[in-house]
PDB file with one MODEL, atoms N, CA, C and O in Angstrom:
MODEL        1
ATOM      1  N   UNK A   1       9.637 -17.033 -18.631  1.00  0.00           N
ATOM      2  CA  UNK A   1      10.305 -18.491 -19.152  1.00  0.00           C
ATOM      3  C   UNK A   1      11.554 -18.480 -17.787  1.00  0.00           C
ATOM      4  O   UNK A   1      11.503 -19.176 -16.773  1.00  0.00           O
ATOM      5  N   UNK A   2      12.829 -17.280 -18.223  1.00  0.00           N
ATOM      6  CA  UNK A   2      13.161 -16.691 -17.641  1.00  0.00           C
ATOM      7  C   UNK A   2      13.274 -17.154 -15.635  1.00  0.00           C
ATOM      8  O   UNK A   2      13.983 -17.882 -14.940  1.00  0.00           O
ATOM      9  N   UNK A   3      12.213 -16.291 -15.437  1.00  0.00           N
ATOM     10  CA  UNK A   3      12.038 -15.968 -13.841  1.00  0.00           C
ATOM     11  C   UNK A   3      11.282 -17.797 -13.624  1.00  0.00           C
ATOM     12  O   UNK A   3      11.814 -18.330 -12.650  1.00  0.00           O
ATOM     13  N   UNK A   4      10.356 -18.621 -14.239  1.00  0.00           N
ATOM     14  CA  UNK A   4      10.530 -19.547 -13.892  1.00  0.00           C
ATOM     15  C   UNK A   4      10.979 -20.853 -14.180  1.00  0.00           C
ATOM     16  O   UNK A   4      10.473 -21.950 -13.948  1.00  0.00           O
ATOM     17  N   UNK A   5      12.378 -20.407 -14.916  1.00  0.00           N
ATOM     18  CA  UNK A   5      13.273 -21.707 -15.126  1.00  0.00           C
ATOM     19  C   UNK A   5      13.239 -22.326 -15.907  1.00  0.00           C
ATOM     20  O   UNK A   5      14.184 -23.112 -15.975  1.00  0.00           O
ATOM     21  N   UNK A   6      12.097 -22.415 -17.081  1.00  0.00           N
ATOM     22  CA  UNK A   6      11.745 -23.069 -17.647  1.00  0.00           C
ATOM     23  C   UNK A   6      12.199 -22.678 -19.141  1.00  0.00           C
ATOM     24  O   UNK A   6      12.583 -21.540 -19.408  1.00  0.00           O
ATOM     25  N   UNK A   7      12.120 -23.784 -20.165  1.00  0.00           N
ATOM     26  CA  UNK A   7      12.260 -23.857 -21.987  1.00  0.00           C
ATOM     27  C   UNK A   7      11.945 -22.492 -22.357  1.00  0.00           C
ATOM     28  O   UNK A   7      12.490 -21.476 -22.787  1.00  0.00           O
ATOM     29  N   UNK A   8      10.851 -22.921 -22.007  1.00  0.00           N
ATOM     30  CA  UNK A   8       9.271 -22.189 -22.746  1.00  0.00           C
ATOM     31  C   UNK A   8       8.198 -21.840 -22.254  1.00  0.00           C
ATOM     32  O   UNK A   8       7.624 -22.622 -21.496  1.00  0.00           O
ATOM     33  N   UNK A   9       7.452 -20.157 -22.647  1.00  0.00           N
ATOM     34  CA  UNK A   9       6.152 -20.452 -21.891  1.00  0.00           C
ATOM     35  C   UNK A   9       5.569 -19.972 -23.302  1.00  0.00           C
ATOM     36  O   UNK A   9       6.166 -19.340 -24.173  1.00  0.00           O
ATOM     37  N   UNK A  10       4.226 -20.443 -23.303  1.00  0.00           N
ATOM     38  CA  UNK A  10       3.350 -20.145 -24.347  1.00  0.00           C
ATOM     39  C   UNK A  10       1.726 -18.530 -23.669  1.00  0.00           C
ATOM     40  O   UNK A  10       1.453 -18.155 -22.529  1.00  0.00           O
ATOM     41  N   UNK A  11       1.345 -18.255 -24.540  1.00  0.00           N
ATOM     42  CA  UNK A  11       0.629 -17.064 -23.857  1.00  0.00           C
ATOM     43  C   UNK A  11      -0.795 -17.794 -22.598  1.00  0.00           C
ATOM     44  O   UNK A  11      -1.273 -17.244 -21.606  1.00  0.00           O
ATOM     45  N   UNK A  12      -1.124 -19.240 -23.220  1.00  0.00           N
ATOM     46  CA  UNK A  12      -1.806 -19.706 -22.606  1.00  0.00           C
ATOM     47  C   UNK A  12      -1.477 -20.877 -21.572  1.00  0.00           C
ATOM     48  O   UNK A  12      -2.252 -21.712 -21.106  1.00  0.00           O
ATOM     49  N   UNK A  13      -0.174 -20.713 -21.354  1.00  0.00           N
ATOM     50  CA  UNK A  13      -0.021 -21.590 -20.015  1.00  0.00           C
ATOM     51  C   UNK A  13      -0.112 -20.473 -18.543  1.00  0.00           C
ATOM     52  O   UNK A  13       0.029 -19.250 -18.526  1.00  0.00           O
ATOM     53  N   UNK A  14      -0.377 -21.350 -17.474  1.00  0.00           N
ATOM     54  CA  UNK A  14      -0.654 -20.771 -16.326  1.00  0.00           C
ATOM     55  C   UNK A  14       0.739 -20.569 -15.493  1.00  0.00           C
ATOM     56  O   UNK A  14       1.461 -21.552 -15.654  1.00  0.00           O
ATOM     57  N   UNK A  15       1.318 -19.580 -14.655  1.00  0.00           N
ATOM     58  CA  UNK A  15       2.359 -19.162 -14.246  1.00  0.00           C
ATOM     59  C   UNK A  15       2.480 -19.989 -13.020  1.00  0.00           C
ATOM     60  O   UNK A  15       3.634 -20.271 -12.695  1.00  0.00           O
ATOM     61  N   UNK A  16       1.418 -20.477 -12.200  1.00  0.00           N
ATOM     62  CA  UNK A  16       1.588 -21.365 -10.815  1.00  0.00           C
ATOM     63  C   UNK A  16       1.290 -22.846 -11.683  1.00  0.00           C
ATOM     64  O   UNK A  16       1.625 -23.574 -10.748  1.00  0.00           O
ATOM     65  N   UNK A  17       1.013 -23.556 -12.478  1.00  0.00           N
ATOM     66  CA  UNK A  17       1.194 -24.721 -13.364  1.00  0.00           C
ATOM     67  C   UNK A  17       2.476 -24.813 -14.001  1.00  0.00           C
ATOM     68  O   UNK A  17       2.622 -25.578 -14.954  1.00  0.00           O
ATOM     69  N   UNK A  18       3.223 -24.257 -13.660  1.00  0.00           N
ATOM     70  CA  UNK A  18       4.331 -24.168 -14.197  1.00  0.00           C
ATOM     71  C   UNK A  18       5.640 -24.326 -13.119  1.00  0.00           C
ATOM     72  O   UNK A  18       6.765 -24.728 -13.415  1.00  0.00           O
ATOM     73  N   UNK A  19       5.245 -23.969 -12.020  1.00  0.00           N
ATOM     74  CA  UNK A  19       5.857 -23.725 -10.683  1.00  0.00           C
ATOM     75  C   UNK A  19       5.827 -22.383 -10.050  1.00  0.00           C
ATOM     76  O   UNK A  19       6.343 -22.391  -8.933  1.00  0.00           O
ATOM     77  N   UNK A  20       5.352 -21.180 -10.459  1.00  0.00           N
ATOM     78  CA  UNK A  20       4.858 -20.530  -9.915  1.00  0.00           C
ATOM     79  C   UNK A  20       4.982 -19.998  -8.360  1.00  0.00           C
ATOM     80  O   UNK A  20       4.323 -20.789  -7.685  1.00  0.00           O
ATOM     81  N   UNK A  21       5.535 -19.021  -7.544  1.00  0.00           N
ATOM     82  CA  UNK A  21       4.714 -18.857  -6.257  1.00  0.00           C
ATOM     83  C   UNK A  21       5.278 -17.979  -6.125  1.00  0.00           C
ATOM     84  O   UNK A  21       6.304 -17.600  -6.691  1.00  0.00           O
ATOM     85  N   UNK A  22       4.241 -17.208  -4.790  1.00  0.00           N
ATOM     86  CA  UNK A  22       4.574 -16.009  -4.479  1.00  0.00           C
ATOM     87  C   UNK A  22       5.822 -15.049  -4.518  1.00  0.00           C
ATOM     88  O   UNK A  22       5.736 -13.821  -4.476  1.00  0.00           O
ATOM     89  N   UNK A  23       7.059 -15.807  -4.607  1.00  0.00           N
ATOM     90  CA  UNK A  23       8.246 -15.395  -4.555  1.00  0.00           C
ATOM     91  C   UNK A  23       8.825 -14.781  -5.515  1.00  0.00           C
ATOM     92  O   UNK A  23       9.557 -13.792  -5.556  1.00  0.00           O
ATOM     93  N   UNK A  24       8.177 -15.883  -6.725  1.00  0.00           N
ATOM     94  CA  UNK A  24       8.191 -15.562  -7.977  1.00  0.00           C
ATOM     95  C   UNK A  24       7.583 -14.796  -8.607  1.00  0.00           C
ATOM     96  O   UNK A  24       8.032 -14.260  -9.621  1.00  0.00           O
ATOM     97  N   UNK A  25       5.963 -14.505  -7.936  1.00  0.00           N
ATOM     98  CA  UNK A  25       5.120 -13.791  -8.999  1.00  0.00           C
ATOM     99  C   UNK A  25       5.485 -12.633  -8.578  1.00  0.00           C
ATOM    100  O   UNK A  25       5.065 -11.702  -9.265  1.00  0.00           O
ATOM    101  N   UNK A  26       6.517 -12.190  -7.133  1.00  0.00           N
ATOM    102  CA  UNK A  26       6.808 -10.663  -7.244  1.00  0.00           C
ATOM    103  C   UNK A  26       7.941 -10.668  -8.136  1.00  0.00           C
ATOM    104  O   UNK A  26       7.675 -10.169  -9.230  1.00  0.00           O
ATOM    105  N   UNK A  27       9.067 -11.062  -8.008  1.00  0.00           N
ATOM    106  CA  UNK A  27       9.624 -11.178  -9.491  1.00  0.00           C
ATOM    107  C   UNK A  27       9.779 -11.255 -10.220  1.00  0.00           C
ATOM    108  O   UNK A  27      10.835 -11.122 -10.839  1.00  0.00           O
ATOM    109  N   UNK A  28       8.277 -11.645 -10.687  1.00  0.00           N
ATOM    110  CA  UNK A  28       7.856 -11.558 -12.510  1.00  0.00           C
ATOM    111  C   UNK A  28       7.320 -10.125 -12.387  1.00  0.00           C
ATOM    112  O   UNK A  28       7.622  -9.324 -13.272  1.00  0.00           O
ATOM    113  N   UNK A  29       6.276  -9.601 -11.000  1.00  0.00           N
ATOM    114  CA  UNK A  29       5.264  -7.960 -11.687  1.00  0.00           C
ATOM    115  C   UNK A  29       6.578  -7.343 -11.252  1.00  0.00           C
ATOM    116  O   UNK A  29       6.398  -6.224 -11.731  1.00  0.00           O
ATOM    117  N   UNK A  30       7.983  -7.269 -10.582  1.00  0.00           N
ATOM    118  CA  UNK A  30       8.954  -6.230 -10.344  1.00  0.00           C
ATOM    119  C   UNK A  30       9.750  -6.118 -12.080  1.00  0.00           C
ATOM    120  O   UNK A  30      10.259  -5.059 -12.448  1.00  0.00           O
ATOM    121  N   UNK A  31       9.730  -7.343 -12.959  1.00  0.00           N
ATOM    122  CA  UNK A  31      10.612  -7.426 -14.129  1.00  0.00           C
ATOM    123  C   UNK A  31       9.801  -6.791 -15.098  1.00  0.00           C
ATOM    124  O   UNK A  31      10.285  -6.114 -16.005  1.00  0.00           O
ATOM    125  N   UNK A  32       8.047  -7.063 -14.880  1.00  0.00           N
ATOM    126  CA  UNK A  32       6.791  -6.472 -15.241  1.00  0.00           C
ATOM    127  C   UNK A  32       6.873  -4.760 -15.783  1.00  0.00           C
ATOM    128  O   UNK A  32       6.553  -4.084 -16.761  1.00  0.00           O
ATOM    129  N   UNK A  33       7.609  -4.578 -14.264  1.00  0.00           N
ATOM    130  CA  UNK A  33       7.340  -3.023 -14.271  1.00  0.00           C
ATOM    131  C   UNK A  33       8.541  -2.449 -14.712  1.00  0.00           C
ATOM    132  O   UNK A  33       8.480  -1.337 -15.237  1.00  0.00           O
ATOM    133  N   UNK A  34       9.438  -2.918 -14.611  1.00  0.00           N
ATOM    134  CA  UNK A  34      10.969  -2.415 -15.021  1.00  0.00           C
ATOM    135  C   UNK A  34      11.031  -2.879 -17.117  1.00  0.00           C
ATOM    136  O   UNK A  34      11.425  -2.124 -18.006  1.00  0.00           O
ATOM    137  N   UNK A  35      10.769  -3.581 -17.193  1.00  0.00           N
ATOM    138  CA  UNK A  35      10.573  -4.239 -18.960  1.00  0.00           C
ATOM    139  C   UNK A  35       9.744  -2.995 -19.187  1.00  0.00           C
ATOM    140  O   UNK A  35      10.255  -1.905 -19.445  1.00  0.00           O
ATOM    141  N   UNK A  36       8.285  -3.228 -19.067  1.00  0.00           N
ATOM    142  CA  UNK A  36       6.831  -2.578 -19.819  1.00  0.00           C
ATOM    143  C   UNK A  36       6.406  -1.094 -19.148  1.00  0.00           C
ATOM    144  O   UNK A  36       5.597  -0.194 -19.372  1.00  0.00           O
ATOM    145  N   UNK A  37       7.385  -1.387 -18.258  1.00  0.00           N
ATOM    146  CA  UNK A  37       7.203   0.797 -17.556  1.00  0.00           C
ATOM    147  C   UNK A  37       5.336   0.627 -17.802  1.00  0.00           C
ATOM    148  O   UNK A  37       4.575   1.397 -18.387  1.00  0.00           O
ATOM    149  N   UNK A  38       4.981  -0.948 -16.960  1.00  0.00           N
ATOM    150  CA  UNK A  38       3.308  -1.043 -16.324  1.00  0.00           C
ATOM    151  C   UNK A  38       3.258  -1.184 -15.229  1.00  0.00           C
ATOM    152  O   UNK A  38       4.251  -1.527 -14.589  1.00  0.00           O
ATOM    153  N   UNK A  39       2.219  -0.988 -14.741  1.00  0.00           N
ATOM    154  CA  UNK A  39       1.867  -1.216 -13.189  1.00  0.00           C
ATOM    155  C   UNK A  39       0.844  -2.501 -13.392  1.00  0.00           C
ATOM    156  O   UNK A  39      -0.039  -2.483 -14.249  1.00  0.00           O
ATOM    157  N   UNK A  40       1.046  -3.507 -12.588  1.00  0.00           N
ATOM    158  CA  UNK A  40       0.474  -4.867 -12.197  1.00  0.00           C
ATOM    159  C   UNK A  40       0.585  -5.301 -10.698  1.00  0.00           C
ATOM    160  O   UNK A  40       1.612  -5.582 -10.080  1.00  0.00           O
ATOM    161  N   UNK A  41      -0.316  -5.294 -10.392  1.00  0.00           N
ATOM    162  CA  UNK A  41      -0.398  -5.568  -8.916  1.00  0.00           C
ATOM    163  C   UNK A  41      -0.192  -7.359  -8.596  1.00  0.00           C
ATOM    164  O   UNK A  41      -0.511  -8.037  -9.573  1.00  0.00           O
ATOM    165  N   UNK A  42       0.201  -8.015  -7.599  1.00  0.00           N
ATOM    166  CA  UNK A  42       0.777  -8.978  -7.657  1.00  0.00           C
ATOM    167  C   UNK A  42      -1.155 -10.050  -7.267  1.00  0.00           C
ATOM    168  O   UNK A  42      -1.228 -11.259  -7.485  1.00  0.00           O
ATOM    169  N   UNK A  43      -1.987  -9.495  -6.896  1.00  0.00           N
ATOM    170  CA  UNK A  43      -3.301  -9.770  -7.413  1.00  0.00           C
ATOM    171  C   UNK A  43      -3.563 -10.031  -8.791  1.00  0.00           C
ATOM    172  O   UNK A  43      -4.147 -11.008  -9.261  1.00  0.00           O
ATOM    173  N   UNK A  44      -3.124  -9.162  -9.323  1.00  0.00           N
ATOM    174  CA  UNK A  44      -3.638  -9.451 -11.014  1.00  0.00           C
ATOM    175  C   UNK A  44      -3.310 -10.768 -11.800  1.00  0.00           C
ATOM    176  O   UNK A  44      -3.762 -11.423 -12.740  1.00  0.00           O
ATOM    177  N   UNK A  45      -1.946 -10.807 -10.614  1.00  0.00           N
ATOM    178  CA  UNK A  45      -1.315 -12.027 -11.625  1.00  0.00           C
ATOM    179  C   UNK A  45      -1.874 -13.241 -10.941  1.00  0.00           C
ATOM    180  O   UNK A  45      -2.471 -14.148 -11.521  1.00  0.00           O
ATOM    181  N   UNK A  46      -1.584 -13.163  -9.433  1.00  0.00           N
ATOM    182  CA  UNK A  46      -2.973 -14.127  -9.277  1.00  0.00           C
ATOM    183  C   UNK A  46      -4.191 -14.632  -9.875  1.00  0.00           C
ATOM    184  O   UNK A  46      -4.306 -15.785 -10.289  1.00  0.00           O
ATOM    185  N   UNK A  47      -5.357 -13.498  -9.927  1.00  0.00           N
ATOM    186  CA  UNK A  47      -6.187 -13.451 -10.837  1.00  0.00           C
ATOM    187  C   UNK A  47      -5.989 -14.012 -12.141  1.00  0.00           C
ATOM    188  O   UNK A  47      -6.967 -14.638 -12.549  1.00  0.00           O
ATOM    189  N   UNK A  48      -5.162 -13.975 -12.787  1.00  0.00           N
ATOM    190  CA  UNK A  48      -4.746 -13.498 -14.065  1.00  0.00           C
ATOM    191  C   UNK A  48      -3.621 -14.124 -14.248  1.00  0.00           C
ATOM    192  O   UNK A  48      -2.621 -13.455 -14.505  1.00  0.00           O
ATOM    193  N   UNK A  49      -3.529 -15.745 -14.143  1.00  0.00           N
ATOM    194  CA  UNK A  49      -2.159 -15.931 -14.461  1.00  0.00           C
ATOM    195  C   UNK A  49      -1.556 -16.675 -16.062  1.00  0.00           C
ATOM    196  O   UNK A  49      -0.720 -17.577 -16.103  1.00  0.00           O
ATOM    197  N   UNK A  50      -2.050 -16.198 -16.979  1.00  0.00           N
ATOM    198  CA  UNK A  50      -1.416 -16.436 -18.312  1.00  0.00           C
ATOM    199  C   UNK A  50      -1.276 -15.280 -18.417  1.00  0.00           C
ATOM    200  O   UNK A  50      -1.593 -14.363 -17.660  1.00  0.00           O
ATOM    201  N   UNK A  51      -0.467 -15.298 -20.012  1.00  0.00           N
ATOM    202  CA  UNK A  51      -0.058 -14.071 -20.673  1.00  0.00           C
ATOM    203  C   UNK A  51      -0.830 -13.223 -21.790  1.00  0.00           C
ATOM    204  O   UNK A  51      -0.754 -12.072 -22.219  1.00  0.00           O
ATOM    205  N   UNK A  52      -1.665 -14.431 -22.068  1.00  0.00           N
ATOM    206  CA  UNK A  52      -3.483 -14.323 -22.900  1.00  0.00           C
ATOM    207  C   UNK A  52      -3.890 -12.834 -21.606  1.00  0.00           C
ATOM    208  O   UNK A  52      -3.887 -11.609 -21.724  1.00  0.00           O
ATOM    209  N   UNK A  53      -4.197 -13.787 -20.449  1.00  0.00           N
ATOM    210  CA  UNK A  53      -5.014 -12.941 -19.604  1.00  0.00           C
ATOM    211  C   UNK A  53      -4.547 -12.216 -18.958  1.00  0.00           C
ATOM    212  O   UNK A  53      -5.441 -11.613 -18.364  1.00  0.00           O
ATOM    213  N   UNK A  54      -3.514 -11.839 -18.658  1.00  0.00           N
ATOM    214  CA  UNK A  54      -2.654 -10.295 -18.508  1.00  0.00           C
ATOM    215  C   UNK A  54      -2.139  -9.373 -19.175  1.00  0.00           C
ATOM    216  O   UNK A  54      -1.912  -8.323 -18.575  1.00  0.00           O
ATOM    217  N   UNK A  55      -1.759  -9.483 -20.767  1.00  0.00           N
ATOM    218  CA  UNK A  55      -2.482  -8.893 -21.641  1.00  0.00           C
ATOM    219  C   UNK A  55      -3.488  -7.797 -21.457  1.00  0.00           C
ATOM    220  O   UNK A  55      -3.140  -6.638 -21.233  1.00  0.00           O
ATOM    221  N   UNK A  56      -5.164  -8.304 -21.584  1.00  0.00           N
ATOM    222  CA  UNK A  56      -5.550  -7.640 -20.736  1.00  0.00           C
ATOM    223  C   UNK A  56      -5.665  -6.767 -19.813  1.00  0.00           C
ATOM    224  O   UNK A  56      -6.553  -5.931 -19.982  1.00  0.00           O
ATOM    225  N   UNK A  57      -4.689  -6.661 -18.364  1.00  0.00           N
ATOM    226  CA  UNK A  57      -4.928  -5.883 -17.779  1.00  0.00           C
ATOM    227  C   UNK A  57      -3.755  -4.688 -17.452  1.00  0.00           C
ATOM    228  O   UNK A  57      -3.568  -3.649 -16.820  1.00  0.00           O
ATOM    229  N   UNK A  58      -3.017  -5.805 -18.526  1.00  0.00           N
ATOM    230  CA  UNK A  58      -1.615  -4.599 -18.903  1.00  0.00           C
ATOM    231  C   UNK A  58      -2.211  -3.549 -20.243  1.00  0.00           C
ATOM    232  O   UNK A  58      -1.454  -2.707 -20.725  1.00  0.00           O
ATOM    233  N   UNK A  59      -2.948  -3.640 -20.506  1.00  0.00           N
ATOM    234  CA  UNK A  59      -3.272  -2.649 -21.411  1.00  0.00           C
ATOM    235  C   UNK A  59      -4.075  -1.946 -20.330  1.00  0.00           C
ATOM    236  O   UNK A  59      -4.122  -0.735 -20.545  1.00  0.00           O
ATOM    237  N   UNK A  60      -4.734  -2.338 -19.213  1.00  0.00           N
ATOM    238  CA  UNK A  60      -5.895  -0.902 -18.334  1.00  0.00           C
ATOM    239  C   UNK A  60      -5.015  -0.377 -17.457  1.00  0.00           C
ATOM    240  O   UNK A  60      -5.164   0.623 -16.755  1.00  0.00           O
ATOM    241  N   UNK A  61      -3.853  -1.290 -17.554  1.00  0.00           N
ATOM    242  CA  UNK A  61      -2.869  -0.768 -16.497  1.00  0.00           C
ATOM    243  C   UNK A  61      -2.624   1.111 -16.579  1.00  0.00           C
ATOM    244  O   UNK A  61      -3.177   1.797 -17.439  1.00  0.00           O
ATOM    245  N   UNK A  62      -1.686   1.685 -15.487  1.00  0.00           N
ATOM    246  CA  UNK A  62      -1.239   2.958 -15.898  1.00  0.00           C
ATOM    247  C   UNK A  62       0.155   2.656 -16.047  1.00  0.00           C
ATOM    248  O   UNK A  62       0.871   1.656 -16.082  1.00  0.00           O
ATOM    249  N   UNK A  63       0.288   4.136 -16.134  1.00  0.00           N
ATOM    250  CA  UNK A  63       2.036   3.109 -16.547  1.00  0.00           C
ATOM    251  C   UNK A  63       2.831   3.741 -14.710  1.00  0.00           C
ATOM    252  O   UNK A  63       2.228   4.294 -13.790  1.00  0.00           O
ATOM    253  N   UNK A  64       4.497   3.303 -14.805  1.00  0.00           N
ATOM    254  CA  UNK A  64       4.908   2.978 -13.470  1.00  0.00           C
ATOM    255  C   UNK A  64       5.337   4.923 -12.948  1.00  0.00           C
ATOM    256  O   UNK A  64       5.369   5.985 -13.569  1.00  0.00           O
ATOM    257  N   UNK A  65       5.589   4.508 -11.522  1.00  0.00           N
ATOM    258  CA  UNK A  65       5.544   5.596 -11.694  1.00  0.00           C
ATOM    259  C   UNK A  65       7.060   6.076 -12.005  1.00  0.00           C
ATOM    260  O   UNK A  65       7.957   5.267 -12.242  1.00  0.00           O
ATOM    261  N   UNK A  66       7.247   7.452 -11.978  1.00  0.00           N
ATOM    262  CA  UNK A  66       8.154   7.927 -12.037  1.00  0.00           C
ATOM    263  C   UNK A  66       9.866   7.634 -10.962  1.00  0.00           C
ATOM    264  O   UNK A  66      10.254   8.194  -9.937  1.00  0.00           O
ATOM    265  N   UNK A  67      10.411   6.683 -11.691  1.00  0.00           N
ATOM    266  CA  UNK A  67      11.705   6.602 -11.020  1.00  0.00           C
ATOM    267  C   UNK A  67      12.593   7.493  -9.969  1.00  0.00           C
ATOM    268  O   UNK A  67      12.747   8.714 -10.007  1.00  0.00           O
ATOM    269  N   UNK A  68      12.992   6.815  -9.274  1.00  0.00           N
ATOM    270  CA  UNK A  68      13.919   8.179  -8.156  1.00  0.00           C
ATOM    271  C   UNK A  68      14.976   8.319  -8.006  1.00  0.00           C
ATOM    272  O   UNK A  68      15.695   7.390  -7.639  1.00  0.00           O
ATOM    273  N   UNK A  69      15.474   9.670  -8.265  1.00  0.00           N
ATOM    274  CA  UNK A  69      16.595  10.448  -8.693  1.00  0.00           C
ATOM    275  C   UNK A  69      17.280  11.017  -7.470  1.00  0.00           C
ATOM    276  O   UNK A  69      16.645  11.401  -6.488  1.00  0.00           O
ATOM    277  N   UNK A  70      18.806  11.062  -7.578  1.00  0.00           N
ATOM    278  CA  UNK A  70      19.283  11.569  -6.586  1.00  0.00           C
ATOM    279  C   UNK A  70      18.515  13.345  -6.746  1.00  0.00           C
ATOM    280  O   UNK A  70      17.672  13.841  -7.494  1.00  0.00           O
ATOM    281  N   UNK A  71      19.699  14.055  -5.140  1.00  0.00           N
ATOM    282  CA  UNK A  71      18.916  14.988  -5.251  1.00  0.00           C
ATOM    283  C   UNK A  71      19.744  15.221  -4.126  1.00  0.00           C
ATOM    284  O   UNK A  71      19.848  14.379  -3.234  1.00  0.00           O
ATOM    285  N   UNK A  72      20.659  16.887  -4.096  1.00  0.00           N
ATOM    286  CA  UNK A  72      20.895  17.384  -2.700  1.00  0.00           C
ATOM    287  C   UNK A  72      20.476  16.982  -1.630  1.00  0.00           C
ATOM    288  O   UNK A  72      19.254  16.847  -1.560  1.00  0.00           O
ATOM    289  N   UNK A  73      21.208  16.680  -0.550  1.00  0.00           N
ATOM    290  CA  UNK A  73      20.718  16.572   0.539  1.00  0.00           C
ATOM    291  C   UNK A  73      20.893  17.412   1.127  1.00  0.00           C
ATOM    292  O   UNK A  73      21.887  18.138   1.112  1.00  0.00           O
ATOM    293  N   UNK A  74      20.038  17.482   1.716  1.00  0.00           N
ATOM    294  CA  UNK A  74      19.520  19.349   2.824  1.00  0.00           C
ATOM    295  C   UNK A  74      20.681  19.718   4.388  1.00  0.00           C
ATOM    296  O   UNK A  74      20.726  20.718   3.671  1.00  0.00           O
ATOM    297  N   UNK A  75      20.879  19.760   4.672  1.00  0.00           N
ATOM    298  CA  UNK A  75      21.910  20.333   5.494  1.00  0.00           C
ATOM    299  C   UNK A  75      21.297  19.423   6.768  1.00  0.00           C
ATOM    300  O   UNK A  75      21.885  18.453   7.246  1.00  0.00           O
ATOM    301  N   UNK A  76      19.684  20.055   7.330  1.00  0.00           N
ATOM    302  CA  UNK A  76      19.492  19.522   7.997  1.00  0.00           C
ATOM    303  C   UNK A  76      18.082  18.443   7.476  1.00  0.00           C
ATOM    304  O   UNK A  76      17.203  18.815   6.700  1.00  0.00           O
ATOM    305  N   UNK A  77      18.137  17.441   7.947  1.00  0.00           N
ATOM    306  CA  UNK A  77      17.169  16.191   7.209  1.00  0.00           C
ATOM    307  C   UNK A  77      16.409  16.609   8.031  1.00  0.00           C
ATOM    308  O   UNK A  77      16.726  17.311   8.991  1.00  0.00           O
ATOM    309  N   UNK A  78      15.086  16.147   7.696  1.00  0.00           N
ATOM    310  CA  UNK A  78      13.533  16.603   8.311  1.00  0.00           C
ATOM    311  C   UNK A  78      13.417  15.390   9.566  1.00  0.00           C
ATOM    312  O   UNK A  78      12.422  15.343  10.289  1.00  0.00           O
TER     313      UNK A  78
ENDMDL
END
């Protein structure tokens, strides 16, 4: 609902029918990765644009890549 700027979204509402488009899809996928620590592709969102359908995709997804961490900078950069 936040990404789409709507008051309410039910599990059967279609992301694209509610005004979603490719840029908002990118935002949503990023938010899912950050919040749920689950890897989801844009393609999966296009193929399963409801929360109910995404739930199954997320059950099968792998965990998100490890976060980047700062490390000492080498004197000579390759």
